[in-house]
matplotlib code that plots the C-alpha trace (Angstrom):
import matplotlib.pyplot as plt

x = [-1.9, -5.3, -6.4, -3.0, -3.1, -6.5, -5.8, -2.4, -4.7, -6.8, -4.4, -2.5, -6.3, -6.0, -2.9, -0.5, 2.7, 2.9, 6.2, 5.7, 8.0, 8.1, 7.4, 10.5, 12.8, 10.7, 11.3, 15.1, 16.5, 14.2, 17.6, 17.3, 13.1, 13.5, 16.5, 14.3, 11.7, 13.5, 15.6, 11.8, 10.5, 13.7, 15.7, 19.4, 20.4, 22.4, 19.0, 17.7, 13.9, 11.6, 8.6, 5.3, 3.2, -0.3, -3.7, -5.8, -8.8, -11.4, -11.7, -14.7, -14.4, -16.0, -13.8, -12.3, -13.0, -16.7, -17.6, -17.4, -21.3, -21.8, -19.1, -19.7, -20.2, -17.0, -17.6, -15.3, -17.6, -20.9, -22.1]
y = [-9.1, -6.9, -6.9, -5.4, -2.9, -1.7, -1.7, 0.2, 3.1, 3.7, 4.0, 6.4, 8.4, 8.9, 9.9, 7.0, 6.3, 2.4, 0.3, -3.5, -5.9, -10.0, -11.5, -13.2, -10.2, -8.9, -11.7, -12.4, -9.1, -6.5, -4.1, -4.1, -3.3, -0.5, 1.2, 1.2, 2.8, 4.8, 6.2, 6.5, 8.7, 10.7, 10.4, 8.5, 7.0, 9.8, 11.8, 12.0, 10.8, 13.9, 13.5, 14.0, 17.2, 17.1, 16.8, 14.1, 14.8, 12.4, 11.4, 9.9, 7.6, 3.7, 1.6, -1.6, -4.2, -4.0, -3.1, -6.8, -6.6, -7.0, -9.6, -13.1, -15.6, -17.3, -21.3, -21.2, -19.0, -21.4, -19.5]
z = [-12.2, -13.0, -9.6, -8.1, -11.3, -10.3, -6.5, -7.1, -9.4, -6.5, -3.8, -6.3, -6.7, -2.7, -2.6, -1.8, -3.6, -3.7, -3.9, -4.3, -2.8, -3.0, 0.1, 0.1, -0.3, 2.5, 4.8, 3.5, 2.7, 5.3, 5.4, 1.6, 1.4, 4.2, 2.1, -0.9, 0.9, 2.8, -0.6, -2.4, 0.4, 0.6, -2.3, -0.6, 2.1, 3.4, 3.8, 6.9, 7.4, 8.5, 9.9, 7.7, 8.8, 6.9, 7.8, 6.9, 4.5, 3.6, 0.0, -1.8, -4.4, -5.7, -3.9, -6.0, -2.5, -1.7, 2.3, 4.3, 4.0, 0.7, 0.2, -0.6, 2.2, 3.4, 3.3, 6.1, 8.3, 7.4, 4.0]

ax = plt.figure().add_subplot(projection="3d")
ax.plot(x, y, z, "-o")
ax.set_aspect("equal")
plt.show()
């Protein structure tokens, strides 16, 4: 849970809004998950979707996940 909280904080600092769903909801209640996402974006299911019109900007922060080169060797790859 701490790892998820740290990841959520980093994503929110980067400008993302985080919605969390249980895996079983994604696989067994996909329609409900999609409705929740639509409602979070647009306020209600009756609202029409509008394409985002923004430019991506590069923001530099310390990442909670190390770069691939800095990760510990994987036993499955002989490390």
